[in-house]
C-alpha positions in Angstrom: 3.5 40.8 8.5 3.1 37.0 9.4 3.5 34.5 6.7 1.8 31.1 6.7 5.2 29.5 6.9 5.7 31.1 10.3 2.4 29.8 11.6 1.4 26.6 13.1 1.5 23.7 10.7 -1.9 22.5 9.6 -3.0 18.9 10.3 -5.0 18.8 7.1 -3.8 21.6 4.7 -6.6 20.8 2.1 -9.1 22.6 4.3 -7.1 25.7 4.7 -6.4 27.9 7.6 -9.9 29.3 7.9 -11.6 26.0 8.6 -8.8 25.2 11.1 -9.6 28.6 12.9 -13.2 27.5 13.1 -12.2 24.2 14.6 -9.9 26.0 17.1 -12.9 28.3 18.1 -15.2 25.3 18.5 -12.8 23.9 21.0 -13.2 27.0 23.2 -17.0 26.7 23.3 -18.0 25.6 26.7 -21.7 24.9 26.2 -21.8 21.3 24.9 -25.1 21.9 22.8 -23.6 25.0 21.1 -20.3 23.2 20.6 -22.1 20.4 18.8 -24.0 22.8 16.7 -20.7 24.5 15.8 -19.2 21.1 14.8 -22.2 20.3 12.6 -21.8 23.6 10.8 -18.0 23.1 10.2 -18.8 19.7 8.8 -21.3 21.3 6.3 -18.6 23.7 5.2 -16.1 21.1 4.8 -18.4 19.0 2.7 -19.2 22.1 0.5 -15.4 22.5 -0.3 -15.5 19.1 -2.1 -18.9 18.8 -3.8 -17.7 16.2 -6.3 -17.0 13.7 -3.4 -20.4 13.9 -1.9 -21.6 10.7 -3.6 -18.6 8.8 -2.7 -18.9 6.1 -0.1 -18.2 7.1 3.6 -17.8 10.7 2.7 -19.5 12.0 5.7 -17.5 9.5 7.9 -14.2 10.9 6.5 -15.3 14.4 7.4 -15.9 13.6 10.9 -12.5 11.9 11.0 -10.9 14.9 9.7 -12.7 17.1 12.1 -11.4 14.9 15.0 -7.7 15.1 13.6 -7.9 18.9 13.1 -8.9 19.2 16.8 -6.2 16.9 17.8 -8.9 14.6 19.1 -9.7 17.0 21.9 -13.2 18.1 20.7 -15.8 16.8 23.0 -18.9 16.2 21.0 -21.3 13.4 20.0 -19.7 11.9 16.8 -22.3 10.2 14.6 -19.6 7.6 13.5 -16.8 5.8 15.2 -14.1 8.1 14.3 -10.4 7.0 13.7 -8.1 6.8 16.8 -5.1 8.9 17.3 -2.8 5.9 17.5 -4.0 4.5 14.1 -2.9 7.6 12.1 0.8 6.8 12.0 0.9 3.1 11.9 3.6 1.7 9.7 2.4 -0.9 7.1 3.8 -4.4 7.3 7.0 -4.9 5.4 6.6 -6.6 2.1 8.9 -9.7 2.1 10.8 -9.3 -1.2 12.4 -12.3 -2.8 16.1 -12.0 -2.6 17.0 -14.3 -5.7 20.4 -14.0 -7.3 20.1 -13.1 -11.0 23.1 -14.0 -13.0 22.6 -11.4 -15.8 20.2 -8.5 -15.0 19.5 -7.7 -18.6 17.8 -11.1 -18.9 16.0 -11.0 -15.6 14.7 -13.9 -13.5 12.0 -14.7 -16.0 14.4 -16.0 -18.6 15.9 -18.4 -16.0 12.6 -19.8 -15.2 11.6 -20.2 -19.0 14.8 -22.1 -19.7 14.3 -24.5 -16.9 10.9 -25.2 -18.3 12.5 -25.7 -21.8 14.9 -28.2 -20.3 12.1 -30.2 -18.8 10.1 -30.0 -21.9 9.8 -33.3 -24.0 12.2 -33.5 -26.9 10.8 -32.4 -30.3 9.9 -29.8 -32.7 7.8 -27.9 -30.0 10.8 -27.8 -27.7 13.0 -26.4 -30.3 10.4 -23.7 -31.1 10.3 -22.8 -27.4 14.1 -22.5 -27.2 14.2 -20.4 -30.3 11.5 -18.0 -28.7 13.6 -17.8 -25.5 16.8 -17.1 -27.5 15.2 -14.3 -29.5 13.7 -12.8 -26.4 17.3 -12.9 -24.7 18.7 -11.2 -27.7 16.2 -8.4 -27.6 16.6 -8.0 -23.9 20.3 -7.8 -24.1 20.1 -5.0 -26.8 17.5 -3.1 -24.9 19.6 -3.1 -21.8 23.1 -2.6 -23.1 22.2 -0.4 -26.2 24.7 -2.3 -28.3 24.6 -5.2 -30.8 25.3 -8.7 -29.4 26.8 -11.7 -31.3 24.6 -14.8 -31.7 27.4 -16.8 -30.1 26.8 -14.9 -26.9 23.2 -16.0 -26.8 24.1 -19.6 -27.5 26.7 -19.6 -24.7 24.3 -18.0 -22.3 21.7 -20.6 -23.1 24.2 -23.4 -22.3 25.3 -21.7 -19.0 21.6 -21.1 -17.8 20.7 -24.7 -18.6 23.9 -26.2 -17.1 24.9 -27.7 -20.4 21.3 -29.3 -21.0 20.7 -27.0 -24.1 23.9 -27.4 -26.1 23.3 -25.9 -29.5 25.1 -24.1 -32.2 24.3 -21.0 -34.0 23.0 -23.0 -37.0 20.4 -24.8 -34.7 18.7 -21.5 -33.8 16.8 -18.9 -35.9 18.0 -15.7 -34.3 16.4 -12.5 -35.6 18.5 -9.7 -36.7 18.5 -7.1 -33.9 20.1 -3.6 -34.3 20.6 -0.8 -32.0 18.8 2.3 -33.1 19.8 5.7 -31.6 17.2 7.7 -29.7 17.5 10.5 -32.2 17.0 8.1 -35.1 14.2 6.4 -33.4 12.4 9.6 -32.8 12.8 10.5 -36.5 11.3 7.2 -37.4 8.3 7.6 -35.0 7.7 11.2 -36.4 7.6 9.9 -40.0 5.2 7.2 -39.1 3.0 9.6 -37.3 3.1 12.1 -40.3 2.2 9.2 -42.6 -0.8 8.1 -40.5 -2.0 11.7 -40.4 -1.7 11.9 -44.3 -3.6 8.5 -44.7 -6.4 9.8 -42.4 -6.7 13.1 -44.4 -6.8 11.1 -47.6 -9.6 8.8 -46.4 -11.6 11.8 -45.1 -11.2 13.6 -48.5 -12.6 10.6 -50.4 -15.7 10.2 -48.3 
């Protein structure tokens, strides 16, 4: 018995080995007119395999491209479209130029550094203090989410001073840092389950009263 894993690898497995065999047979037909007719029949069969895609744009064009690929671009017929070239199949995309910026503390991210720079340049006043408070509370939540442990408020104050190169030199009393506690995953799941059950009970209660 011959297994498929022992056979030739299919260029486009989604069409199956039967369609590939049809393409291989089409390559052996010497009469050009008959070969063209065979290719058209294969395209119809390929299209019937994916009826939901018939209305999609360039569906027929893709089928002819796939036929050319399955024939290893050796099928000499009149293609109704400009088919894809063989040298275009394995072209590597251009490399994305990633920014290599140093992040002091990864649990804060680069965004915090940018926000602190904005806060330093912001005019002095109540709005600036509100902005610094928002940043400080965001830093505290980020620290807890990343490290899964509580953080002292003094740590946030010290990091604000470090990030701003001393421009933001505040004490704990100057900020309004929210209380942030670490919740274990098991406890968090129990809380979410209770909330879900409560919502279901509320929905059932509403339905029973209407």
